[in-house]
N, C-alpha and C positions, 0 to 999 in steps of 0.2 A: 560521847560529846558531839554536838552538832559541828559539822565541818565549817570552816571559816577561813578567811584570808589571814595572812600572817599578821597584819596590823590589827585585825580584830582581836588578836590574842595579846595585844599590848607589846608586841615585838616590832620595833621600828628599825628599819634597815637604812643606814646611811643618814646623811644630813640634809639632802635637798628635798624640797616639797614635791608632792605628786600632783598630777593633773586631776581633773574632776572625777574621772572614773578609775584613776590609777591603772591605766590600761593603754595598750598601743593605740587604741581608738581616740586617745586624747590628742593625737596628731591629726589636725584637721583633714578631713577627707578619707582617712583610713577606716575601712570597715572589716569586720571579721564575722564569718559564718561557720557553723559546724553542722555536720550530719553524723549522728552516732548510730552505729549498727550493732545491736545486741539481741541475740536470740540463741536458743540451744538446739533447735532442730531445723533441718536434718543434721547440721554440723554446728559446732559452737562458734559463735561470732562475738568477738569483743574488739571491735575495730571502728574505723570511720575515716572521715576526711575533714580537715579544717582549711578554710580559704581565707587569705588575707588579700583585700582589694585596696591597693595603694591610693587610688583616686576615685573610690566609689564605683569602680567598673569602667572608668574612662582612660585607664592607663595605656591602652593600645594607641589612642589618639593623642594623649597628653602625657608624654613619657617623663620619667624621673631619672636622675642620675643615681647610680648604684655602684657598690663594690662588695667584694666578699672576702672571707678568710677561711682557709682550710686549716683548722687546728689539728685534726687527725682525719685521714681521708678514707677510712673504711665505711663509706656511705655514699649516698647519691643526692645530688641536687641538679636537675636537668636545666639546660639553658645558660649555664654559667660561662660557656665559651663566648657567647655573644655579649653577655654582661661584661666580660673582661675586654673583649675586642672593641665594643662600642662605648662602654661606660654607662649604658642605659638599661633600665628595667622597662620592658615593653609588654609585660603580662602581669596578671594576678599571680599569687603565690599559693600553690597547693601543698598541703602536708598530709601524709598518710602513712601506711605501713610499707615495708620494704618491697613486697611482691606486687604492689598495686600502683607503683609509680606510672607505669604505662597506661593503665586504665584512667587514672586521673588526668594525665597529660592529654590523652586522646579526647576525653570528655571536654576539657577546657578548650581545645581546638574547635570541636563541634559547636560548643556553646558560643564561642566568639564568631564562628561562621554564621550561625543563626541570627546573631545580633548585627549582621551586616559587615563583618570584617572584610577588608580588601587586602589581598596579598598574603604573605606568609605570616606565621605566628609560631614563636618558639617559647612555650610556657616554661615557667620555673616551678618545678615540683620536687619536694624533698621528702625524705623518709627516715623512720626509725623502725626497728624490728619489734613486732608485738607477738611473736610466736610462742612466748611462754604462756600467754593467756588466750590468745586467739588461734583458732585453727586456720593458720595463715594460708595453707594450701587450698582452701576452699574458695578463695577469691570472692569474699563477700561484698566488697565495695563495687558498686555499679556506676554507670554513667549517670543514672538518675540521682544517686546520692551526691555526686559532684554538683549537678545542677541545683539540687536543693540547698547545698551549702552556699553556693554563689548567690542564689536568689534570696536566701534568708539573712545574708550579711547585713550588719548594721553598724552604726558608729556609736552605739551605746555601751553599757557594761558588757564584758566578755565572760561567757561561761568558762569555768576552769576545772581542772582535775581530769577525771576520766570521761572526757567528752571528745567528739570529733576524732581527729587523728590520734589523740592521746588516750583513747578508750582502753587500749590494752597495754599501756606502757608501765614500766617499773623503774623507779628512781631510787638509788641508794638502798635497794632491797626493800623499799616500801612501795606502795602504789604511787605511780607517778602520772604524768600526762601533760596537759596544757596549762601554762601559767602566763601571766602578763603583769606588767607594771609600767609606770611612766614617771618622768621627772620634768619639772619646769626649771629652766636654766637661764640665769642672767649672765650674759657675756658682754664683752666690750663692743660687740656688734649688735646687741639687742637681746631680747628675751625669746627663747625658743622652747619647744617641747621635744623630749626624747622619749620614745616608747619602745618596749621590747615585748616579744612574745616567744615562748619556748615550747618545744615538745621534748620533754625530759624523760629519758629512757637509759640512764647511764648510772654507774657508780657503785662502789662497795659501801656497805653500812658503816664501816669503821671510819670512812673519810668524811661523812656528813658533818658539817659545821653550820651553826646558826649564830651570826654575830660573833664568830670566833669560838663559840662554845662547842666542844666535841660531842654533840648530841648523839651521833651514831654510836660512839663508844659507850655512852651512858644508857642507851636504850638497847639492851642486848637481845639476842635471839631467844633467850629464855622468857623474856617479856613479850616480844613481838617477833614471831618466826619469820623467816625469809621464804620467798617463793622459790628461790634458787636451791638446787640440790647441793651445791657447794659454793663457798665464797667466790664471788666473781666481781670484778670491777669494770670489765668491758661493757660496752653498750654504746648508746649514741645520744646526741642532743642536736636539735636544729634550733637556731636562734635567729629571729628576724628583728632587726633594729630599724626604727623609722624616726625621722625628724622632719620638722618644717624649716630647718635652717637652710641657707643657701650654700650647700656644699657641692663641690665638684667630685668626679668619680674617685680620684685618688684620696680625697678626704673621706668619702664614704667607706673606702677600704680601711682607712685608719680607724674609723669608728667601729667597723666590724671586728677589727683586731682587738679592740678594747673589751669586746664581749668576753674574751678569754679571762680578763681580770675578775669579772663578776662570777663566772663559772668556777674559777679557782677558789674564790672566797667560800663557796658552798662545799667544795670538795672534789671538783672535777679536775682530772689530771691529763686527759687526752690519751688514754691507754691504747695499745696496739690494735685492739679489736673494735675501737670506738669510731663512729662516724660523727665528727663534730664539725659542722659546717655552718657558717654564720654569714648572713646577708644583711647589708645595711642600704637603705635608700633614703634620699632626701628630696622632699617636695618643694623646696624653696625656689627652685628654678623650673621653668616650663620649657619642654622641648617638643614642639608640635611635630607629629608624624609628617604633615604636609607642608612643612616650612619651605618657602620658596626663595629664601635668602638667609643671610646671617641671623643668628638667634642671639638676642641680647641676654647676657648672663650676669649674675652677681656671685660673689665669692666671699665667704668668711675668711679673713686672714688666718693663716695657720697658728699664729701666736695668740689667737682668741679661742682656740679649740679646747684648751685644757678642761674648762668646766663641762664641755660636751663629753669628754672622755670619762670624767667622774660620773656624770649622769648615766652614761651607758653601763658602766660597771655596776652602779647601784640598781638600775632598772633590771638588768639581767639577774643579779643576785636575788632580788625580791621576786622576780618572775618564777625562778626555780622553786623558791620556798612557797610561793602561792600554789604552784602545781602540787606540791606535796601536801600542803595544808587543806586544799580543796578536795583532793582525790579520796574516793571511798573504797573500802575493802571490796575486792572483786574476786569471785570464783570463776575460773576459766576452764580451758580445755584440760581434759584428764583430771579434773578436780583440783588443779593447782589454785592456791589462794595467795593473792598479793594483798597483804594487810596494809591498811592505811597507817600513816604516821599517827601515833596516839597523841592527840593534842593536849590532853590533860597531863600526860607524862612529860611532853615537851615543855609545858609551862612550869612544871615542878623542877625540871632540870635547869631551865633558864633562871628560875628564882634562886636555886642553890648557887649558881655562878654569878648572880647579880652584883655582888660587891667587887667582882674582879673584871667585869666587862663594861 
């Protein structure tokens, strides 16, 4: 069956409407670019890099408020000390494999310098481990790959599945990778967009649920084998949440915390070996790098934020499912095969449970 997004299969997640692309790029100004690195010689490459540009590349000069949440900390996202200290996101966001965070970080600094950056630059770069499918010790991702991802970034539809940083990832023992979704939210403060993008590389088969249906238990290893030698629930997921609402840093942190709700709905528990790190940023305020005096800000009242929390949970939940639905079966290093979630079987399982969900 041709790969599709989860809604293309007739499976609707949540109650809120999506944006035009049902992607993080529905938040005005947000762009996403990928570079996918796949070859077999001289060593097997199933990896890449994904870039999220919060203001279309202008983030260093026009900063956004941001906050993060560490659900489980066996992972890396650089730059978070300054995000915590200042409440600001001052760079684009790179996502890649565990061993190439440094490569991506350095390339982002060089790219910013070539674009005329003045002063220091502390990029945000996150990772999940793709060594089951990628010969991770070969360090396939280069600075040029990072430049390509930045320069190809656009505000249109976002490629999903095994692309960019998600190329070699495994989710709930199916092929995983990049997924995205968005929601349009009506609040007492106005209408806003909440978008999410995930790099999903976590979870045991038995825990996967779709709209509450125990899909992972229903699609057994006799039907679709696992790439893992033994049942394993450790892994990692990076979640980026964006909104155009006027949120302050502590409110961004609250939004990042709600990503946990969406992850839990799909079957993520934040196990000991998992690196589950979530970053939320809000473009509704502008904080110029060269401000010479007080900066005028607006703030959504806290008691208006409940719909934003609901939107975050729904967008994250659907992002993970889009990553699974879009990803294709991949043969990687040492002949290991990560099988795609079988969409025809998924539909049959959902139909059997339809009267109960």
